[in-house]
C-alpha positions in Angstrom: -89.8 41.4 -142.7 -93.5 41.0 -143.2 -94.2 44.6 -142.2 -91.6 46.0 -144.5 -93.2 44.2 -147.5 -90.6 41.5 -148.1 -92.1 38.6 -150.1 -92.0 35.1 -148.6 -89.6 33.8 -151.3 -87.2 36.7 -150.8 -87.3 36.2 -147.0 -86.5 32.5 -147.3 -83.7 33.4 -149.8 -82.2 35.9 -147.3 -82.4 33.4 -144.4 -80.7 30.7 -146.5 -77.9 33.1 -147.5 -77.2 34.2 -143.9 -77.5 30.8 -142.4 -75.2 29.2 -145.0 -72.7 32.1 -144.7 -72.5 31.7 -140.9 -71.8 27.9 -141.2 -69.2 28.5 -143.9 -67.6 31.2 -141.8 -67.4 28.8 -138.9 -65.6 26.3 -141.1 -63.4 29.0 -142.8 -65.0 28.5 -146.2 -64.6 24.7 -146.2 -67.6 23.5 -148.2 -67.2 19.8 -147.2 -67.3 20.5 -143.5 -70.1 23.0 -143.9 -72.2 20.6 -146.0 -71.7 17.9 -143.4 -72.9 20.2 -140.6 -75.8 21.4 -142.7 -76.8 17.7 -143.3 -76.5 17.9 -147.1 -74.1 16.6 -149.8 -71.3 18.9 -150.8 -72.7 19.1 -154.4 -76.0 20.2 -153.0 -74.4 22.9 -151.1 -72.4 24.0 -154.1 -75.5 24.1 -156.2 -77.4 26.1 -153.5 -74.5 28.6 -153.3 -74.8 29.1 -157.1 -78.5 29.5 -156.9 -78.1 32.1 -154.1 -75.4 33.9 -156.1 -72.9 33.5 -153.2 -69.2 33.8 -154.2 -67.3 31.1 -152.2 -63.9 32.6 -153.2 -64.9 35.9 -151.6 -66.1 34.0 -148.4 -62.7 32.2 -148.2 -60.6 35.2 -148.9 -62.5 37.3 -146.4 -61.5 34.8 -143.7 -57.8 34.6 -144.4 -55.3 36.6 -142.5 -53.8 39.5 -144.4 -50.3 39.1 -145.8 -47.6 39.7 -143.2 -46.7 43.0 -144.9 -50.3 44.3 -144.2 -50.6 43.1 -140.6 -50.0 45.6 -137.8 -47.0 44.8 -135.7 -47.7 43.6 -132.2 -45.4 44.9 -129.4 -43.6 41.6 -129.1 -43.0 41.3 -132.8 -41.2 44.7 -133.1 -38.2 43.5 -131.1 -38.2 40.2 -133.0 -38.1 42.0 -136.3 -35.5 44.5 -135.1 -33.1 41.8 -134.0 -33.9 39.5 -136.8 -32.0 36.2 -137.1 -29.3 37.1 -134.5 -31.9 37.6 -131.8 -33.4 34.2 -132.5 -30.0 32.5 -132.5 -29.2 34.1 -129.1 -32.5 32.8 -127.7 -31.7 29.3 -129.0 -28.2 29.4 -127.6 -29.3 30.6 -124.2 -32.0 27.9 -124.0 -29.3 25.2 -124.3 
């Protein structure tokens, strides 16, 4: 960073953003758990996120699974969807 001319303040800001993002990602956007791991109060984390212009909604939404309609079907799920309810009922009946 130094050789590319990044100022100290900007380097610290970039480090904070990346570090906090990784901790939030580990906790799936949960600010309470992330703040605890970072050793700060949740309000301090919230204020820091605002100062760093980090959108927590975007972080949380980026970690959610896509809706079922947008997920690719796995090989096992194709037969389940094809048979629907009757296939599940047969499986339950055969297990008894």
